N, CA, C and O atoms as CSV, one atom per row, in Angstrom:
chain,resi,resn,atom,element,x,y,z
A,1,MET,N,N,32.199,8.299,48.327
A,1,MET,CA,C,32.733,9.646,48.437
A,1,MET,C,C,31.770,10.650,47.905
A,1,MET,O,O,31.246,10.480,46.804
A,2,MET,N,N,31.530,11.643,48.612
A,2,MET,CA,C,30.670,12.754,48.125
A,2,MET,C,C,31.291,13.416,46.936
A,2,MET,O,O,32.510,13.532,46.812
A,3,LEU,N,N,30.376,13.865,46.025
A,3,LEU,CA,C,30.800,14.544,44.803
A,3,LEU,C,C,31.774,15.751,45.146
A,3,LEU,O,O,32.846,15.909,44.560
A,4,GLN,N,N,31.341,16.521,46.068
A,4,GLN,CA,C,32.138,17.719,46.500
A,4,GLN,C,C,33.522,17.319,46.919
A,4,GLN,O,O,34.494,17.961,46.521
A,5,ALA,N,N,33.648,16.257,47.729
A,5,ALA,CA,C,34.923,15.768,48.211
A,5,ALA,C,C,35.778,15.267,47.004
A,5,ALA,O,O,36.989,15.487,46.978
A,6,GLN,N,N,35.163,14.619,46.046
A,6,GLN,CA,C,35.849,14.085,44.900
A,6,GLN,C,C,36.436,15.245,44.096
A,6,GLN,O,O,37.584,15.175,43.658
A,7,ILE,N,N,35.644,16.326,43.896
A,7,ILE,CA,C,36.117,17.491,43.157
A,7,ILE,C,C,37.288,18.165,43.834
A,7,ILE,O,O,38.268,18.547,43.195
A,8,ILE,N,N,37.164,18.302,45.147
A,8,ILE,CA,C,38.246,18.946,45.925
A,8,ILE,C,C,39.528,18.086,45.868
A,8,ILE,O,O,40.638,18.611,45.784
A,9,SER,N,N,39.346,16.758,45.915
A,9,SER,CA,C,40.508,15.860,45.824
A,9,SER,C,C,41.192,15.971,44.502
A,9,SER,O,O,42.420,15.979,44.427
A,10,ILE,N,N,40.367,16.063,43.394
A,10,ILE,CA,C,40.943,16.204,42.054
A,10,ILE,C,C,41.703,17.551,41.936
A,10,ILE,O,O,42.792,17.609,41.365
A,11,ILE,N,N,41.112,18.611,42.479
A,11,ILE,CA,C,41.771,19.908,42.401
A,11,ILE,C,C,43.123,19.824,43.072
A,11,ILE,O,O,44.136,20.226,42.499
A,12,SER,N,N,43.142,19.280,44.335
A,12,SER,CA,C,44.398,19.262,45.056
A,12,SER,C,C,45.465,18.353,44.326
A,12,SER,O,O,46.662,18.641,44.337
A,13,GLU,N,N,44.988,17.303,43.729
A,13,GLU,CA,C,45.914,16.427,42.895
A,13,GLU,C,C,46.509,17.203,41.743
A,13,GLU,O,O,47.714,17.138,41.503
A,14,ILE,N,N,45.677,17.934,41.028
A,14,ILE,CA,C,46.147,18.700,39.824
A,14,ILE,C,C,47.083,19.809,40.269
A,14,ILE,O,O,48.054,20.101,39.571
A,15,LYS,N,N,46.823,20.439,41.413
A,15,LYS,CA,C,47.683,21.458,41.951
A,15,LYS,C,C,48.915,20.869,42.617
A,15,LYS,O,O,49.870,21.588,42.911
A,16,ASN,N,N,48.896,19.567,42.855
A,16,ASN,CA,C,49.938,18.850,43.549
A,16,ASN,C,C,50.145,19.534,44.950
A,16,ASN,O,O,51.279,19.758,45.373
A,17,GLU,N,N,49.098,19.832,45.600
A,17,GLU,CA,C,49.029,20.481,46.919
A,17,GLU,C,C,48.065,19.693,47.852
A,17,GLU,O,O,46.887,20.040,47.935
A,18,PRO,N,N,48.553,18.638,48.553
A,18,PRO,CA,C,47.687,17.871,49.366
A,18,PRO,C,C,46.933,18.712,50.412
A,18,PRO,O,O,45.785,18.416,50.742
A,19,ASP,N,N,47.571,19.733,50.912
A,19,ASP,CA,C,46.949,20.640,51.934
A,19,ASP,C,C,45.737,21.328,51.507
A,19,ASP,O,O,44.871,21.665,52.315
A,20,LEU,N,N,45.652,21.561,50.161
A,20,LEU,CA,C,44.527,22.247,49.569
A,20,LEU,C,C,43.243,21.543,49.864
A,20,LEU,O,O,42.214,22.194,50.043
A,21,ALA,N,N,43.261,20.235,49.923
A,21,ALA,CA,C,42.008,19.432,50.181
A,21,ALA,C,C,41.414,19.837,51.479
A,21,ALA,O,O,40.188,19.839,51.594
A,22,ASP,N,N,42.219,20.197,52.510
A,22,ASP,CA,C,41.708,20.593,53.797
A,22,ASP,C,C,41.186,22.046,53.798
A,22,ASP,O,O,40.392,22.419,54.662
A,23,MET,N,N,41.627,22.841,52.849
A,23,MET,CA,C,41.296,24.254,52.840
A,23,MET,C,C,40.124,24.583,52.027
A,23,MET,O,O,39.486,25.602,52.291
A,24,LEU,N,N,39.762,23.772,51.008
A,24,LEU,CA,C,38.723,24.060,50.074
A,24,LEU,C,C,37.376,23.565,50.667
A,24,LEU,O,O,37.328,22.550,51.362
A,25,THR,N,N,36.338,24.278,50.386
A,25,THR,CA,C,34.941,23.868,50.795
A,25,THR,C,C,34.007,24.048,49.603
A,25,THR,O,O,34.416,24.480,48.525
A,26,GLY,N,N,32.788,23.715,49.823
A,26,GLY,CA,C,31.783,23.843,48.750
A,26,GLY,C,C,31.678,25.287,48.221
A,26,GLY,O,O,31.377,25.529,47.052
A,27,ALA,N,N,31.941,26.235,49.145
A,27,ALA,CA,C,31.856,27.644,48.759
A,27,ALA,C,C,33.122,28.184,48.102
A,27,ALA,O,O,33.134,29.332,47.657
A,28,SER,N,N,34.174,27.396,48.029
A,28,SER,CA,C,35.489,27.849,47.427
A,28,SER,C,C,35.284,28.087,45.921
A,28,SER,O,O,34.624,27.307,45.234
A,29,ASP,N,N,35.861,29.165,45.444
A,29,ASP,CA,C,35.877,29.472,44.007
A,29,ASP,C,C,36.971,28.545,43.317
A,29,ASP,O,O,38.122,28.505,43.752
A,30,VAL,N,N,36.575,27.843,42.281
A,30,VAL,CA,C,37.500,26.895,41.653
A,30,VAL,C,C,38.723,27.621,41.121
A,30,VAL,O,O,39.825,27.084,41.232
A,31,LEU,N,N,38.593,28.792,40.559
A,31,LEU,CA,C,39.766,29.497,39.956
A,31,LEU,C,C,40.508,30.340,40.976
A,31,LEU,O,O,41.735,30.268,41.048
A,32,ASN,N,N,39.786,31.154,41.786
A,32,ASN,CA,C,40.429,32.027,42.698
A,32,ASN,C,C,40.958,31.393,43.980
A,32,ASN,O,O,42.106,31.595,44.375
A,33,ASP,N,N,40.084,30.624,44.613
A,33,ASP,CA,C,40.475,30.016,45.893
A,33,ASP,C,C,41.462,28.785,45.658
A,33,ASP,O,O,42.441,28.583,46.376
A,34,ALA,N,N,41.123,28.035,44.645
A,34,ALA,CA,C,41.976,26.868,44.365
A,34,ALA,C,C,43.211,27.254,43.578
A,34,ALA,O,O,44.225,26.558,43.611
A,35,GLY,N,N,43.117,28.394,42.855
A,35,GLY,CA,C,44.254,28.920,42.152
A,35,GLY,C,C,44.724,28.120,40.894
A,35,GLY,O,O,45.907,28.031,40.566
A,36,LEU,N,N,43.678,27.545,40.219
A,36,LEU,CA,C,44.053,26.800,38.971
A,36,LEU,C,C,44.371,27.766,37.875
A,36,LEU,O,O,43.610,28.698,37.613
A,37,ASP,N,N,45.483,27.552,37.234
A,37,ASP,CA,C,45.845,28.347,36.055
A,37,ASP,C,C,45.127,27.773,34.817
A,37,ASP,O,O,44.428,26.768,34.949
A,38,SER,N,N,45.269,28.354,33.652
A,38,SER,CA,C,44.500,27.913,32.499
A,38,SER,C,C,44.890,26.491,32.109
A,38,SER,O,O,44.002,25.740,31.703
A,39,LEU,N,N,46.092,26.081,32.197
A,39,LEU,CA,C,46.489,24.705,31.830
A,39,LEU,C,C,45.917,23.689,32.868
A,39,LEU,O,O,45.448,22.610,32.507
A,40,GLN,N,N,45.973,24.068,34.125
A,40,GLN,CA,C,45.462,23.228,35.152
A,40,GLN,C,C,43.942,23.077,35.058
A,40,GLN,O,O,43.370,22.025,35.343
A,41,LEU,N,N,43.307,24.203,34.635
A,41,LEU,CA,C,41.876,24.148,34.427
A,41,LEU,C,C,41.493,23.173,33.340
A,41,LEU,O,O,40.514,22.443,33.487
A,42,ILE,N,N,42.244,23.142,32.244
A,42,ILE,CA,C,42.002,22.203,31.172
A,42,ILE,C,C,42.185,20.766,31.687
A,42,ILE,O,O,41.366,19.879,31.449
A,43,ASN,N,N,43.274,20.590,32.385
A,43,ASN,CA,C,43.515,19.235,32.969
A,43,ASN,C,C,42.345,18.854,33.916
A,43,ASN,O,O,41.886,17.712,33.906
A,44,PHE,N,N,41.890,19.787,34.699
A,44,PHE,CA,C,40.727,19.561,35.626
A,44,PHE,C,C,39.506,19.144,34.879
A,44,PHE,O,O,38.852,18.167,35.247
A,45,ILE,N,N,39.175,19.873,33.820
A,45,ILE,CA,C,37.945,19.545,33.063
A,45,ILE,C,C,38.114,18.172,32.415
A,45,ILE,O,O,37.178,17.373,32.435
A,46,LEU,N,N,39.283,17.879,31.841
A,46,LEU,CA,C,39.526,16.572,31.187
A,46,LEU,C,C,39.354,15.418,32.224
A,46,LEU,O,O,38.752,14.375,31.969
A,47,ARG,N,N,39.932,15.705,33.400
A,47,ARG,CA,C,39.831,14.679,34.462
A,47,ARG,C,C,38.427,14.472,34.909
A,47,ARG,O,O,38.017,13.344,35.179
A,48,ILE,N,N,37.653,15.573,34.999
A,48,ILE,CA,C,36.271,15.430,35.365
A,48,ILE,C,C,35.459,14.641,34.348
A,48,ILE,O,O,34.610,13.815,34.681
A,49,GLU,N,N,35.784,14.958,33.022
A,49,GLU,CA,C,35.073,14.157,31.991
A,49,GLU,C,C,35.368,12.653,32.118
A,49,GLU,O,O,34.473,11.817,31.995
A,50,ASP,N,N,36.606,12.344,32.359
A,50,ASP,CA,C,36.984,10.924,32.532
A,50,ASP,C,C,36.335,10.298,33.746
A,50,ASP,O,O,35.709,9.240,33.689
A,51,GLU,N,N,36.520,11.015,34.863
A,51,GLU,CA,C,35.999,10.502,36.160
A,51,GLU,C,C,34.508,10.281,36.172
A,51,GLU,O,O,34.042,9.285,36.724
A,52,PHE,N,N,33.771,11.147,35.599
A,52,PHE,CA,C,32.294,11.103,35.647
A,52,PHE,C,C,31.635,10.665,34.333
A,52,PHE,O,O,30.408,10.642,34.233
A,53,GLU,N,N,32.438,10.322,33.336
A,53,GLU,CA,C,31.986,9.910,32.029
A,53,GLU,C,C,30.981,10.855,31.444
A,53,GLU,O,O,29.896,10.464,31.015
A,54,ILE,N,N,31.362,12.105,31.437
A,54,ILE,CA,C,30.514,13.168,30.825
A,54,ILE,C,C,31.337,13.914,29.793
A,54,ILE,O,O,32.563,13.807,29.778
A,55,GLU,N,N,30.698,14.642,28.961
A,55,GLU,CA,C,31.428,15.448,27.984
A,55,GLU,C,C,31.126,16.930,28.224
A,55,GLU,O,O,29.951,17.295,28.276
A,56,ILE,N,N,32.101,17.775,28.368
A,56,ILE,CA,C,31.923,19.133,28.625
A,56,ILE,C,C,32.364,19.929,27.348
A,56,ILE,O,O,33.527,19.888,26.945
A,57,ASP,N,N,31.417,20.625,26.756
A,57,ASP,CA,C,31.713,21.431,25.596
A,57,ASP,C,C,32.244,22.734,25.990
A,57,ASP,O,O,31.550,23.556,26.589
A,58,PHE,N,N,33.534,22.949,25.646
A,58,PHE,CA,C,34.225,24.201,26.078
A,58,PHE,C,C,33.545,25.442,25.480
A,58,PHE,O,O,33.538,26.499,26.111
A,59,ASP,N,N,32.975,25.329,24.276
A,59,ASP,CA,C,32.271,26.463,23.667
A,59,ASP,C,C,31.012,26.886,24.395
A,59,ASP,O,O,30.602,28.046,24.362
A,60,GLN,N,N,30.420,25.920,25.046
A,60,GLN,CA,C,29.121,26.198,25.783
A,60,GLN,C,C,29.355,26.285,27.286
A,60,GLN,O,O,28.428,26.568,28.045
A,61,PHE,N,N,30.591,26.044,27.717
A,61,PHE,CA,C,30.887,26.019,29.127
A,61,PHE,C,C,30.864,27.452,29.693
A,61,PHE,O,O,31.548,28.342,29.187
A,62,ASP,N,N,30.067,27.654,30.747
A,62,ASP,CA,C,29.940,28.939,31.396
A,62,ASP,C,C,30.939,29.015,32.577
A,62,ASP,O,O,30.915,28.152,33.454
A,63,MET,N,N,31.764,29.983,32.601
A,63,MET,CA,C,32.703,30.116,33.655
A,63,MET,C,C,32.039,30.354,35.026
A,63,MET,O,O,32.636,30.184,36.089
A,64,ASP,N,N,30.742,30.767,34.920
A,64,ASP,CA,C,30.024,30.875,36.259
A,64,ASP,C,C,29.933,29.570,37.027
A,64,ASP,O,O,29.778,29.544,38.248
A,65,HIS,N,N,30.035,28.489,36.270
A,65,HIS,CA,C,30.011,27.168,36.945
A,65,HIS,C,C,31.141,26.990,37.899
A,65,HIS,O,O,31.091,26.108,38.755
A,66,LEU,N,N,32.172,27.805,37.783
A,66,LEU,CA,C,33.348,27.663,38.551
A,66,LEU,C,C,33.367,28.651,39.750
A,66,LEU,O,O,34.362,28.744,40.470
A,67,GLN,N,N,32.280,29.360,39.938
A,67,GLN,CA,C,32.193,30.362,41.071
A,67,GLN,C,C,32.364,29.667,42.367
A,67,GLN,O,O,32.975,30.199,43.294
A,68,SER,N,N,31.824,28.464,42.452
A,68,SER,CA,C,32.047,27.663,43.693
A,68,SER,C,C,32.099,26.224,43.348
A,68,SER,O,O,31.622,25.813,42.290
A,69,ILE,N,N,32.676,25.436,44.228
A,69,ILE,CA,C,32.799,24.004,44.010
A,69,ILE,C,C,31.373,23.401,44.055
A,69,ILE,O,O,31.082,22.446,43.334
A,70,GLU,N,N,30.505,23.956,44.891
A,70,GLU,CA,C,29.109,23.473,44.950
A,70,GLU,C,C,28.388,23.715,43.677
A,70,GLU,O,O,27.630,22.855,43.227
A,71,THR,N,N,28.598,24.899,43.051
A,71,THR,CA,C,27.931,25.205,41.772
A,71,THR,C,C,28.440,24.313,40.689
A,71,THR,O,O,27.676,23.939,39.799
A,72,PHE,N,N,29.711,23.951,40.722
A,72,PHE,CA,C,30.312,23.025,39.733
A,72,PHE,C,C,29.793,21.620,39.969
A,72,PHE,O,O,29.609,20.879,39.003
A,73,CYS,N,N,29.547,21.220,41.212
A,73,CYS,CA,C,28.947,19.916,41.478
A,73,CYS,C,C,27.564,19.824,40.894
A,73,CYS,O,O,27.198,18.795,40.326
A,74,GLN,N,N,26.789,20.875,41.021
A,74,GLN,CA,C,25.431,20.900,40.437
A,74,GLN,C,C,25.491,20.795,38.929
A,74,GLN,O,O,24.651,20.121,38.335
A,75,PHE,N,N,26.455,21.438,38.287
A,75,PHE,CA,C,26.667,21.356,36.846
A,75,PHE,C,C,26.957,19.893,36.475
A,75,PHE,O,O,26.364,19.378,35.528
A,76,ILE,N,N,27.833,19.232,37.184
A,76,ILE,CA,C,28.184,17.850,36.909
A,76,ILE,C,C,26.998,16.932,37.034
A,76,ILE,O,O,26.774,16.037,36.219
A,77,GLN,N,N,26.211,17.198,38.135
A,77,GLN,CA,C,25.025,16.321,38.357
A,77,GLN,C,C,24.038,16.507,37.251
A,77,GLN,O,O,23.376,15.541,36.870
A,78,ALA,N,N,23.899,17.680,36.715
A,78,ALA,CA,C,22.966,17.945,35.643
A,78,ALA,C,C,23.451,17.247,34.340
A,78,ALA,O,O,22.675,16.718,33.545
A,79,LYS,N,N,24.786,17.290,34.190
A,79,LYS,CA,C,25.347,16.609,32.927
A,79,LYS,C,C,25.245,15.117,33.074
A,79,LYS,O,O,25.144,14.433,32.056
A,80,SER,N,N,25.264,14.574,34.237
A,80,SER,CA,C,25.293,13.122,34.490
A,80,SER,C,C,23.867,12.570,34.446
A,80,SER,O,O,23.678,11.366,34.267
A,81,ALA,N,N,22.897,13.404,34.601
A,81,ALA,CA,C,21.540,12.904,34.601
A,81,ALA,C,C,21.013,12.369,33.306
A,81,ALA,O,O,19.865,11.928,33.241
């Protein structure tokens, strides 16, 4: 499964909206288009950490990484390297 598809799948699971998976693309904004609230965002980040075995430091995390799913994918790939 492509990284982007995995991220979209995780977002739609956290939102509990299966239809969201068909609507989101690499260009979708994680907060605005996906509509994650602050609690869902924390769940999303924790799930990403588990799924990809990376650690995300909230103090150093730049919200710009959430401007698009593609940008977030690049962030994860950099953390995983």
